[in-house]
N, C-alpha and C positions, 0 to 999 in steps of 0.2 A: 417617518413607518415605523413600526416595532419590528426587535426580531422574529416574533413568534407570527405575525402576520407573514410576513414572510416566509418564514417554513411552511407554512400552511401553503400556501403557492408553488415551492421549491419541492413538496412530496406529493403536489400534481402530477410534478414531471415524470414519467413514467423510467428514467431515464437508467438502465438496466445495462452494465456494459456493453454486451450484445445490438443495440443499439443506439440509436441517434440521440446525443445529448444537446443537438440546436437549439430546440425550441427552449428550454432552461437557458441556454446562453444569450437566446435573443431577449431571454426576458431579464437578466439580470444587466445587458447590457440596455435595456431601455431605462432599467431604474435608474442606473449613473449616470446615461447621457442626459436624461430629463435635471438632474440637476448639477449636469454643469463640469459629468466627469469625464473625460476622454477614455475611452476605451480601445486596446491592441486585441487582435482575434487572431489567433493563431490558430488554421485549420489544420485537419488531416490530413495526407495523401490522397483520401477520396473526398474529402469533402463534404464525409454526413456526420462531423463532429470538431470541436472545436476548444481552444483552452482560449481565455480570458487576462489580459494582464490591465490595471488600471495604475496609476497616481493620481494623489492629492497633495497639494503641495507644491513644493521648489521642484525641479527637477534638476538641479544642478548639484547636489547634495544626495549621499548617502540615505537613504530610508529604514522603515524595519517591516516588513511584508509577512500579509496574512495567508496564508496557502490553506486549498482545500480540494480537496476533486468531490466532482460534479457525479461521476457516477454510481450504480447500488448495484448490489447483486441481484441476482433472479426470487423470485417468491414461487416461482416452480415447485410443485409437488409438498409445500409447506401447508400445514393446518392454520392457516390467521382466521382469528374468530372478528376480526374488526377488518375493512377495505386497504388494500397495503397501501394504494397510492392514492387516499383519503385522508388529511389530515382528521384524528378523532382526539379531544381533551376528557378525559377522566381521569380523577382522584390525583390531579396534579401533574397528570403525565402527560405528553403528545406523542400521541398513539403516529406510524407509519412508515414505510423503508425509506430508509435513511436517516431517520430521526436521528438516530445517535451516530451512525458511521454514514456520510459526516456532517450534513445537511442541515444539522443543527447549529455546528459552527459557519458553515457559509450565509449559513439566515442572518447571525449574528455582527458577523465582518460586513456583510452588504449594510447591516443596519450601523455599522458603524462609521462604511463609507458617507453614509448620505448625512452625519452627523458631521464628519471632519470636510464636507463642504462646504457647511455652512462657517468654517472657522479657518481663523489664518495660521495654519501651520505651519512653522519654524523649518524644521522634520518632516521630509516626506512620509505620507502612506500607502504602502503598495498589494493590492489585491491578485493574488494570483490564485483563477480557478481551472482544474485539469479535468479530463475523461480518462479514461482505463486505465486508471489506480486500480482499480481491482481483480486486474489482469494482469497483472503484473509490474506497475508504476511504469507503460508503458506512454500514456499522452506529455506528459511534463515534460519529457526529454525537450521535444521539438521548444515549451517557452523556455528550457533553461538555453539552450543551443539560441534562442534569441537572444534572453537576459547575455551570456554569456559576450555578445556583441557590441552590449549597451555602453554609453559611456560612466553608469557610474551601477555600479551592481549592488543588492538590499546588504545593508549591514548585519543585520539580523534576519531569522525568520521564523515565524512560528508558526508550526503546522498543526491544525485546530483538531487533531483525532480524536475523538471523546479518551478523557484522562481523568474522569470525576472533576476534574479541574484541577489535577495535580500537575506540578509540573516532571517531564521527561524528560530527561535528557540521552538515552539511547535506545534499542533494539539490533538486534541481530541482521546480517545480511543473509540472503538469499538467492542460491543456483539452483534452477531447476532443468533437468535434464531428462533425457529419453535412451535409455536403454533399447536396440535394435538387436534380436537374437534371432540369426536363421538356421536352420536346420534344412531337414531332406522329408521331404513329403512320401505320403505312402499309405497303403490300404493298412486299417487301422488293425484285420486279419494278423499283418504280417510286419506289425511293429518293431519288431526288435530289427530288424531289417531298414527300417527308417531312421532320424533322427528329431527325435520330439523337441521341438522350439519352445516349447512352454517348460518342458523340462528344463531348457538351459534360463530360461526364463527365472524359475524355482531355486536353479542354484545361484543365481545371481544376486535373488532378494536374499539369501542363507546370508551372502557377502557381504550385501547391504546391512541385517544384522549383525553379523559379525563387527563389522566396522564402526553399528550404532554400539554397541558393546563397551567397544575398546575406548569410544570418548569418553561413554558414561564415567567409565573408570579409570583412566588415564588422559584424558584428552584437558587443555586448557579450562578454567574453569571462571565465572563470574557470579557472583552473590549475588547482587543484586536483580537476578534472574529468578525468576518461578522454577522454570529447568537450569540451572547455570551451565549447564554444557552446552555442547555443538549438538543439534540432532539429525536425523538420517531418517527419512521416510516416505511411502512406499504408494502412491495417491490413487494411480489406477494400471490394471492390466488389458493391455486388447490380443486376442488370439482366437485364433481355430475358425475354423467354416463350420466343420458338423462333425458328429459324432465319431464316424466312420472311416473320418479323414486323420491322419498324421498332421498336424500343423509344421509349416516349414516357417512360419514369421511366428514371433511375438515380443511385441513391447512392450516395456516397462515404465512406469512414467516414476521419477523419483526427484527429492528435493533433498538438499542441504541448508541449513540452517544455521551460520556460523557467530559462535561470539569473537567481539573483536580481535583476540588474541590468537586464535583460530586462521588456517586458511584452506579457504574453499577449493581452492585449485590444489593445493596439497592431496586432498580427502577426495578429489575426484582422481587424481592422477592414480592414489591405491586403489580406488574401487578399477577405473581402465587395467591397472596390472590383474587384478582376481581376477575383470572378466576376459582376458588373455588367457590366463588359467585355463578359466571352465572351456574355453574354445578348443584350447588344444588339446585337452582332453578328450573332449568328444571328436577331436579330427581323426583319429581311429575308428570313429563310425562314419561318420561321413565327413571327408575334406575340406568341403563347402561351410562348415560350422564356424559362426563369427559370432560377436557380440560388439555391435559399434554403438556407443557412447556419443549424443549430438547436445552441447548445449539450446536449450529451449530458450532462455531466460535469465537476466541475472541484477539483482540491485543490491547494491553497498549496505552496509549496517550504518547505525551512528553509532557515535560515544562524542556526542558534548563534554568537554570536560565539567565536573560538577562546579566548579569552582573558577570557573570561568566567569567573566564579564555580561556575557550574552545570560546566562541563567541565573546570574544575579541580578538581573534589570526584569528578566520573566517574572522569579519570586518576587521582586519587589510591588509586583504589577498584582499579585494572585496575594499575598501576603504568607505565602508555603515559607516553612522552615525547613523542608526534607523534599528531597527530591525519587526519584524511581526510574524503572526502565519499563517498557513495554515488551511482550511477547509475539506482537505482530509489525510484521513491514510498514514503513511508509515514506515518502518523497522524501525527508527530511533527509537521508543519508545521499542522495542524487545534489538537495543543494548544496549540502556542506563539501561533497567530493568533486562533483564540477563548478562548483561556482565561486567554492572557498565561501561558502555564506554559511556562519553558526546557524543552526538551527537546534529549536527547543519543542517538544510536543505538550499540549495541551489544550483541552478540548472540552464540553461541553457532553456528557455523559460516558456510559460505560461499555466497555466493547464485548462485554456481558451479555449484554444486551442484540451488539450487532452480529448479522446474518443468521435472525431466528425469526419466526414466525411471531407478529405483535411485537415485533420492535419497536422502542419508544425510548423517549431522554425528557429527566423531567425539568419541569417550570421552574424549580428554585436551581438547577442549574443552568437555563438557559437565562436567569437571571445574574447567576453571578459571572458567566461569560461576559455579558453586558457591562457586567461594572469594571471587569478587568480592561476591558478594552477603552472603558470612558475611561481608567486612569489612562491610559496607553496615549489616548488622544489629547489629555490633560498635560501629560510630558511634551508632543509631540511638536504642542504649540508653544512647549517653555523653549525648545529648541537641544530636546533630550533627544537620544542619549547621545 
């Protein structure tokens, strides 16, 4: 079965992160097991989602792992002109939610596994499919825990996020946090006698902006990124009940995306100090004033040396002469940090199409990915790397 036929089936599963991915995992499992490939299924704690891991070839050697996530972002509120969960082929493009991010690669990886099942591989091929990547690389952590206890860990991981089939060696790390700003409620007609938690939140947002200015002017830099420094971003503010009530609570959700030479924990410490100063100043109005910061999620960056053997191997598969780094996060940093497995990001399509209406991957991109994986299978049959 070819990769485009498989992609059509994968897009038909509406695996938005808030929903189950079990139907897709069931389809992939059936496809693999019908071809004699045993699968390990690692369920989420509630049983509504699952990771899949499979190996083709000898199980007593380190192999090459193809990694992809099965969840997609929602289509709610987006102006699609084509059905998002039905693949549409038009003018050399394959449209559908997840076509680029990243069911296109998952389809190519599954097709490669089917080919591998008919070959005598001397070096094993591994397939790792995860859930809940889009909400913070959550599901893959259980799969990594399973692999940590395995006799053999993968020698190299190719994460197939969309890079236009360029070889990417890194991305920034991410720390997501929430600032809980506490004031004192009151009638809006007597607002000066209360403490507006939204005002505390705004003061904290200014502290975030000041930190961003500092990072942009004086922070560590990595010229391989479009934005070469660490960024701080506010994504959501939640506060207030009614206009005539001074709110006593304001929540500010923010993130830090750090380059490898910067330390997100140190940045967060500075922000905690700023929050403490803001709360202390407000305590003259309301002693209960406080700003508490809690981390809601974090994952490491990826910084695989461009001169490493892992990168050279993947470049030899694609024919690339150069490398790049990507702005978005991947599961590659977790594989690298927690398994000690070098990771390289390379897959069909462009993230410029991801998360948007009428998302697509090019047929030519799928063909190039198939060719890369065909070359990989030939190397594994020879006993490389």
